[in-house]
MARRO-984853 format. One record per residue (C-alpha): x, y, z. Coordinates in steps of 0.5 Angstrom, whole numbers, plus 2048, in hexadecimal, padded with zeros to 3 digits. Example, Ala and Ser with C-alpha at 12.3 -4.5 7.8 and 13.67 -1.06 7.14 Angstrom:
2
<node <819 7F7 810>>,
<node <81B 7FE 80E>>,
***
This chain:
373
<node <869 806 757>>,
<node <86B 80A 75B>>,
<node <86E 811 75F>>,
<node <86C 813 766>>,
<node <86C 81A 768>>,
<node <86A 81D 76E>>,
<node <86C 81F 776>>,
<node <86D 818 778>>,
<node <873 814 777>>,
<node <874 80D 776>>,
<node <87A 808 776>>,
<node <880 80B 772>>,
<node <884 805 773>>,
<node <889 802 76D>>,
<node <884 7FF 768>>,
<node <887 7F8 767>>,
<node <884 7F2 763>>,
<node <883 7EB 766>>,
<node <881 7E5 762>>,
<node <87A 7E3 765>>,
<node <875 7DD 764>>,
<node <86E 7DE 761>>,
<node <869 7DB 766>>,
<node <863 7DD 763>>,
<node <860 7E0 75D>>,
<node <859 7E2 75E>>,
<node <854 7E5 759>>,
<node <851 7EC 75B>>,
<node <84D 7EE 755>>,
<node <84E 7EC 74D>>,
<node <853 7F0 74D>>,
<node <857 7F0 754>>,
<node <85A 7EB 758>>,
<node <85D 7EB 75F>>,
<node <864 7E8 760>>,
<node <867 7E6 767>>,
<node <86E 7E5 768>>,
<node <871 7E0 76D>>,
<node <876 7E4 772>>,
<node <87B 7DF 775>>,
<node <87C 7E1 77D>>,
<node <883 7E3 77B>>,
<node <881 7E8 776>>,
<node <87B 7EA 77B>>,
<node <87E 7F1 77D>>,
<node <880 7F3 776>>,
<node <878 7F2 774>>,
<node <875 7F6 77B>>,
<node <871 7FB 778>>,
<node <86C 801 779>>,
<node <865 801 776>>,
<node <865 805 770>>,
<node <86C 803 76D>>,
<node <86E 7FF 767>>,
<node <873 7FA 764>>,
<node <876 7FA 75D>>,
<node <876 7F3 75A>>,
<node <87C 7F1 755>>,
<node <87B 7EB 750>>,
<node <87D 7E9 749>>,
<node <878 7E9 744>>,
<node <879 7E7 73D>>,
<node <880 7E8 73E>>,
<node <880 7EF 741>>,
<node <881 7F1 748>>,
<node <87B 7F5 74A>>,
<node <879 7F9 751>>,
<node <873 7FB 753>>,
<node <871 7FE 75A>>,
<node <86A 7FC 75E>>,
<node <867 7FE 764>>,
<node <866 7F9 76A>>,
<node <85F 7F7 76B>>,
<node <85F 7F4 771>>,
<node <860 7F7 779>>,
<node <867 7F5 77B>>,
<node <868 7EE 77D>>,
<node <86E 7E9 77E>>,
<node <870 7E4 779>>,
<node <86C 7E7 772>>,
<node <86B 7ED 76E>>,
<node <866 7EE 769>>,
<node <865 7F2 763>>,
<node <85F 7F4 75E>>,
<node <861 7F4 757>>,
<node <85C 7F6 752>>,
<node <85D 7F5 74A>>,
<node <85E 7FB 746>>,
<node <85D 7FB 73F>>,
<node <863 7F9 73C>>,
<node <867 7F9 742>>,
<node <86C 7F3 742>>,
<node <86D 7F2 749>>,
<node <866 7F2 74B>>,
<node <864 7EE 746>>,
<node <869 7E9 747>>,
<node <867 7E9 74F>>,
<node <860 7E7 74D>>,
<node <862 7E2 748>>,
<node <868 7DF 74A>>,
<node <86A 7E0 751>>,
<node <868 7DA 756>>,
<node <869 7D7 75D>>,
<node <870 7D5 75E>>,
<node <873 7D9 759>>,
<node <879 7DE 75C>>,
<node <87A 7E5 75A>>,
<node <87E 7EB 75D>>,
<node <87A 7EF 761>>,
<node <87D 7F6 764>>,
<node <87D 7F7 76B>>,
<node <877 7FC 76D>>,
<node <877 803 76B>>,
<node <873 80A 76B>>,
<node <870 80F 76F>>,
<node <869 80E 76E>>,
<node <868 80D 775>>,
<node <864 810 77B>>,
<node <868 815 780>>,
<node <862 815 785>>,
<node <866 813 78B>>,
<node <85F 812 78F>>,
<node <85A 80F 78B>>,
<node <854 810 791>>,
<node <84F 814 78E>>,
<node <852 815 787>>,
<node <84E 816 781>>,
<node <852 813 77B>>,
<node <84F 814 774>>,
<node <852 811 76D>>,
<node <850 812 766>>,
<node <852 80D 761>>,
<node <851 80A 75A>>,
<node <852 803 757>>,
<node <858 800 75A>>,
<node <859 806 75E>>,
<node <855 803 763>>,
<node <85B 7FE 765>>,
<node <85F 802 76A>>,
<node <858 804 76D>>,
<node <856 7FD 76F>>,
<node <85C 7FD 773>>,
<node <85C 804 776>>,
<node <854 803 777>>,
<node <855 7FD 77B>>,
<node <85B 7FF 77F>>,
<node <857 806 781>>,
<node <851 802 783>>,
<node <855 7FD 787>>,
<node <859 801 78B>>,
<node <854 805 78E>>,
<node <84D 804 790>>,
<node <84B 80B 78F>>,
<node <84E 80D 788>>,
<node <84A 80E 782>>,
<node <84C 80C 77B>>,
<node <848 80F 775>>,
<node <849 80C 76E>>,
<node <847 80F 767>>,
<node <849 80A 762>>,
<node <847 80B 75A>>,
<node <847 806 755>>,
<node <843 805 74E>>,
<node <83F 7FF 750>>,
<node <83E 7FA 756>>,
<node <842 7F5 752>>,
<node <848 7F9 753>>,
<node <848 7FA 75A>>,
<node <84E 7F7 75D>>,
<node <84E 7F4 764>>,
<node <846 7F4 764>>,
<node <845 7EF 769>>,
<node <84B 7F1 76E>>,
<node <848 7F8 76E>>,
<node <841 7F5 76F>>,
<node <844 7F1 775>>,
<node <847 7F7 778>>,
<node <841 7FB 778>>,
<node <83D 7F6 77B>>,
<node <843 7F6 781>>,
<node <843 7FD 782>>,
<node <83C 7FF 780>>,
<node <83C 806 784>>,
<node <843 808 782>>,
<node <844 806 77B>>,
<node <840 80A 776>>,
<node <841 807 76F>>,
<node <83E 80B 769>>,
<node <83F 807 762>>,
<node <83F 80C 75C>>,
<node <83D 809 755>>,
<node <83E 80D 74F>>,
<node <83B 808 74A>>,
<node <836 805 74E>>,
<node <82F 808 752>>,
<node <82F 807 759>>,
<node <829 809 75E>>,
<node <82C 80F 760>>,
<node <82D 814 75A>>,
<node <833 818 75D>>,
<node <837 811 75D>>,
<node <835 810 756>>,
<node <83A 813 750>>,
<node <841 815 74F>>,
<node <844 818 755>>,
<node <845 81F 752>>,
<node <846 826 756>>,
<node <83F 827 758>>,
<node <83D 820 75A>>,
<node <844 81F 75E>>,
<node <842 826 762>>,
<node <83B 824 763>>,
<node <83E 81D 766>>,
<node <843 820 76A>>,
<node <83E 825 76D>>,
<node <838 821 76E>>,
<node <83B 81A 770>>,
<node <842 81B 772>>,
<node <842 821 776>>,
<node <849 824 775>>,
<node <849 828 77B>>,
<node <849 822 77F>>,
<node <84E 81E 77C>>,
<node <855 81E 77F>>,
<node <859 81B 779>>,
<node <858 81A 772>>,
<node <85A 814 76D>>,
<node <859 815 765>>,
<node <85B 80F 761>>,
<node <85A 80E 759>>,
<node <85C 811 753>>,
<node <85F 818 752>>,
<node <859 81C 750>>,
<node <855 819 755>>,
<node <85A 81B 75B>>,
<node <85B 822 758>>,
<node <854 823 758>>,
<node <853 821 75F>>,
<node <859 825 762>>,
<node <856 82B 75E>>,
<node <84F 82A 761>>,
<node <851 829 768>>,
<node <856 82F 768>>,
<node <850 833 766>>,
<node <84C 830 76B>>,
<node <851 833 770>>,
<node <855 82C 772>>,
<node <85C 82D 773>>,
<node <861 829 76E>>,
<node <865 827 774>>,
<node <85F 822 776>>,
<node <85E 81F 76F>>,
<node <863 819 76D>>,
<node <862 817 765>>,
<node <865 811 761>>,
<node <865 810 75A>>,
<node <864 80A 755>>,
<node <865 80E 74F>>,
<node <868 815 74E>>,
<node <864 817 747>>,
<node <867 818 741>>,
<node <86C 81E 740>>,
<node <86F 821 73A>>,
<node <875 824 73C>>,
<node <878 825 735>>,
<node <87E 822 738>>,
<node <882 81D 733>>,
<node <883 816 735>>,
<node <88A 814 739>>,
<node <88F 812 734>>,
<node <892 80B 736>>,
<node <899 80B 739>>,
<node <89D 805 737>>,
<node <8A4 809 739>>,
<node <8A7 80F 73A>>,
<node <8AB 812 734>>,
<node <8B1 816 734>>,
<node <8AF 81D 733>>,
<node <8A8 81C 736>>,
<node <8A5 822 73B>>,
<node <8A4 81E 741>>,
<node <8A2 81E 748>>,
<node <8A5 81A 74E>>,
<node <8A0 816 753>>,
<node <8A3 814 759>>,
<node <89E 810 75D>>,
<node <89E 80B 764>>,
<node <899 805 764>>,
<node <89A 800 76A>>,
<node <8A0 803 76C>>,
<node <8A4 803 766>>,
<node <8A6 809 761>>,
<node <8A5 808 75A>>,
<node <8A7 80D 754>>,
<node <8A4 80E 74D>>,
<node <8A4 813 748>>,
<node <89F 815 743>>,
<node <89F 819 73D>>,
<node <89B 81F 73E>>,
<node <897 81E 737>>,
<node <894 818 739>>,
<node <890 81B 73E>>,
<node <890 815 743>>,
<node <88D 815 74A>>,
<node <891 814 750>>,
<node <88E 80D 751>>,
<node <88F 80B 749>>,
<node <897 80D 74A>>,
<node <897 80A 751>>,
<node <894 803 74E>>,
<node <89A 802 749>>,
<node <89F 801 74E>>,
<node <89A 7FE 754>>,
<node <894 7FA 752>>,
<node <892 7FA 759>>,
<node <890 801 75A>>,
<node <889 802 75C>>,
<node <883 804 758>>,
<node <87C 801 756>>,
<node <878 806 752>>,
<node <87D 80A 74F>>,
<node <878 810 74E>>,
<node <879 814 755>>,
<node <873 811 758>>,
<node <875 80B 75D>>,
<node <87B 80F 760>>,
<node <87F 808 760>>,
<node <885 80C 75D>>,
<node <886 811 762>>,
<node <88D 814 763>>,
<node <890 81A 766>>,
<node <894 81E 762>>,
<node <89B 820 766>>,
<node <89E 824 761>>,
<node <89D 827 75A>>,
<node <896 829 758>>,
<node <890 826 754>>,
<node <889 827 752>>,
<node <883 823 753>>,
<node <87E 822 74D>>,
<node <879 81F 751>>,
<node <877 81E 758>>,
<node <871 81A 75B>>,
<node <875 817 761>>,
<node <879 81B 765>>,
<node <877 820 76A>>,
<node <879 827 76B>>,
<node <87E 826 771>>,
<node <881 821 76D>>,
<node <883 825 767>>,
<node <885 82A 76C>>,
<node <88A 825 76F>>,
<node <88D 824 768>>,
<node <889 81D 766>>,
<node <887 81C 75F>>,
<node <884 817 75B>>,
<node <88A 814 757>>,
<node <885 811 751>>,
<node <883 819 750>>,
<node <889 81C 751>>,
<node <88E 81F 74C>>,
<node <895 822 74E>>,
<node <895 82A 74D>>,
<node <89D 82A 74F>>,
<node <8A3 826 74D>>,
<node <8A3 822 753>>,
<node <89E 81F 757>>,
<node <89F 81B 75D>>,
<node <898 817 760>>,
<node <898 812 766>>,
<node <892 80D 766>>,
<node <894 80B 76D>>,
<node <892 812 770>>,
***
């Protein structure tokens, strides 16, 4: 998972891990489970969240610390948080969660983060539309339920694409939601490898099919907010198509669970054991939880700010380390950096000096960043 960009702003409180107990692991499909964590009363405020936000999970798997971000799939409720985990081919964490995670286990769960949230102050009469692929339905479940519950006149339209009916996550919950709000929820399942009664909803969701679905079924002129969640190629296709249909980007939020492969022709970072005399270096000063730290890094090592900071402060916040989740966000107070990728920060945040430290490399001899800003 995930990045989120758009006009809405969710919580930007400091991300903090707490160890929570697994209350339930529930199968969703042959390749996906819903994991619910119990939140004790003393941590209730830490895990108060907005529909559409996500958490990071941290666990020791085969002797390695792994972190993964997953969207919260239930409307906000005191006492628990739930995520959906879909097994990826070769995915170490998702495979472990499918086969080894059980009720009663305890793992680290980060406090909720993310801006993939609604900015509609008044939901009365609002029409919210979402396009999701596979596990991209996860945040949509919380968003759709919240929008429909908060206003008796709001409407939600969901376009959900999968390969076949056996791949559809939350199939019963979606059906129940449709039964509860038959006149205000429009749900369109698109299956790429299975025939449906409607030819328009059968086949790969390419540009032509997407455009026809949007124009004929969703009706873009009636939509107040758009939410897109899935792999990068689908999200980008949706964004381009909506823009071509006259939808302003300020009304479109998106979240990624993959960013695609990119050949940047960059050499891999060189592991840093120590800074040797004579090395050309940069100095990183950073503040975290009110405590200042300093670390030096050889320029030739091409370390990101995050990687350098972790050598002296293992508690520096991060989750995906791919420029997607925004957990490692910090403000540059002095010096200059360049960001390789950004799928999480909004333009005004960048203008105010915020960067993703996992993707940021210094372009000055000294850089000062503040994780507490």
